[in-house]
NUMARBA-382174 format. One record per residue (C-alpha): x, y, z; residue in one letter. Coordinates in nm, 4 decimals, padded with zeros to 6 digits. Layout:
// residues N
X|Y|Z|A
...
***
This chain:
// residues 119
25.1059|16.8246|04.8166|X
25.0117|17.1873|04.7698|X
25.2628|17.4659|04.7471|X
25.1791|17.8317|04.7954|X
25.4003|18.1329|04.7441|X
25.3270|18.4925|04.8405|X
25.4452|18.8063|04.6715|X
25.3600|19.1738|04.6549|X
25.4771|19.2962|04.9918|X
25.6782|19.6102|05.0385|X
25.7046|19.9498|05.2007|X
25.3893|20.1601|05.1850|X
25.3013|20.4955|05.3356|X
25.0071|20.5176|05.5751|X
24.6871|20.5505|05.3761|X
24.8357|20.3701|05.0813|X
24.7305|20.0435|04.9261|X
24.8883|19.7147|04.8371|X
24.7886|19.3970|04.6596|X
24.9331|19.0697|04.7739|X
24.9358|18.7614|04.5567|X
24.9439|18.3954|04.6460|X
25.0121|18.1423|04.3749|X
24.9216|17.7805|04.4369|X
25.0823|17.4848|04.2666|X
25.1047|17.1097|04.3003|X
24.7745|16.9483|04.3956|X
24.6002|17.2831|04.3969|X
24.2833|17.1195|04.2694|X
24.2375|16.9645|04.6129|X
24.2249|17.3013|04.7907|X
23.8999|17.3836|04.9669|X
23.9857|17.7362|05.0712|X
24.2786|17.9697|05.1035|X
24.3480|18.2311|05.3607|X
24.5745|18.5145|05.4591|X
24.7332|18.5454|05.8011|X
24.9784|18.7924|05.9428|X
25.2283|18.8134|06.2223|X
25.3285|19.1528|06.3541|X
25.6450|19.2070|06.5597|X
25.5900|19.0905|06.9151|X
25.2445|18.9550|06.8408|X
25.0874|18.6213|06.7676|X
24.9828|18.5227|06.4213|X
24.6325|18.6377|06.3394|X
24.3757|18.5626|06.0765|X
24.3179|18.8223|05.8058|X
24.0853|18.6791|05.5426|X
23.9811|18.3598|05.3702|X
23.8003|18.2546|05.0561|X
23.6728|17.9206|04.9342|X
23.8000|17.8159|04.5959|X
23.4438|17.8231|04.4716|X
23.4273|18.1862|04.5767|X
23.1001|18.1352|04.7612|X
23.2316|18.2040|05.1096|X
23.4496|18.4943|05.2199|X
23.5487|18.6085|05.5659|X
23.7478|18.9040|05.6951|X
23.8962|18.9822|06.0304|X
23.7584|19.2946|06.1966|X
24.0814|19.4976|06.1717|X
24.0746|19.4775|05.7921|X
23.7029|19.4503|05.7237|X
23.5787|19.7249|05.4975|X
23.9176|19.8091|05.3551|X
24.0341|19.4740|05.2256|X
23.9247|19.2523|04.9430|X
24.0167|18.8903|04.8857|X
23.9633|18.7279|04.5494|X
24.0785|18.4308|04.3484|X
24.1579|18.3561|03.9868|X
24.1074|17.9911|03.9047|X
24.2779|18.0258|03.5696|X
24.6074|18.1097|03.7365|X
24.5509|17.9369|04.0718|X
24.6090|18.2666|04.2417|X
24.4491|18.4334|04.5417|X
24.4792|18.8058|04.5973|X
24.4472|19.0278|04.8993|X
24.4052|19.3952|04.8251|X
24.4404|19.6228|05.1222|X
24.3437|19.9882|05.1224|X
24.3954|20.2663|05.3741|X
24.6899|20.0883|05.5243|X
24.7832|20.1702|05.8810|X
25.1104|20.1299|06.0693|X
24.9483|19.8510|06.2694|X
24.9090|19.6571|05.9452|X
25.2842|19.6124|05.9425|X
25.3522|19.2406|05.9558|X
25.4712|18.9407|05.7663|X
25.1755|18.8202|05.5655|X
25.1354|18.4507|05.5023|X
24.9208|18.2660|05.2557|X
24.7765|17.9325|05.3626|X
24.5640|17.6580|05.2139|X
24.3619|17.3684|05.3460|X
24.1755|17.0830|05.1859|X
23.8796|17.0726|05.4240|X
23.6747|17.3414|05.5954|X
23.7295|17.2038|05.9437|X
24.0775|17.0878|05.8720|X
24.3987|17.2554|05.9664|X
24.5774|17.5090|05.7524|X
24.8374|17.2610|05.6428|X
25.0071|17.4463|05.3612|X
25.1920|17.7707|05.4149|X
25.4009|18.0069|05.2131|X
25.7209|18.1691|05.3310|X
25.5579|18.5049|05.3903|X
25.5899|18.8502|05.2421|X
25.6781|19.1576|05.4445|X
25.4389|19.4506|05.4517|X
25.5689|19.7641|05.6170|X
25.3456|20.0673|05.6590|X
25.5519|20.3686|05.7521|X
25.6191|20.7219|05.6441|X
***
């Protein structure tokens, strides 16, 4: 089993920045890639970004492309999502997820961390 736990959420003013962290534990060595998803009030969950554990493949959703950066630290089994120029529409619960195969399902999820962008 793989466990993931998010942290780093909070209240940020529009235009501000935030760095979210996702620590993996358990059978983290079996992880193929990790991703960030978010669920805004009244909306469906949407993809934000993903990164393979090897670091060779990275993808971003259009709403955050150009102002977000996903990275990983193998030494600490941690994946980060740094978001800049935050907008009110970025307000959501952000979830970290992991999967053990590229075409597999995102089977491991954290509990989420709240990001609120408001003045």
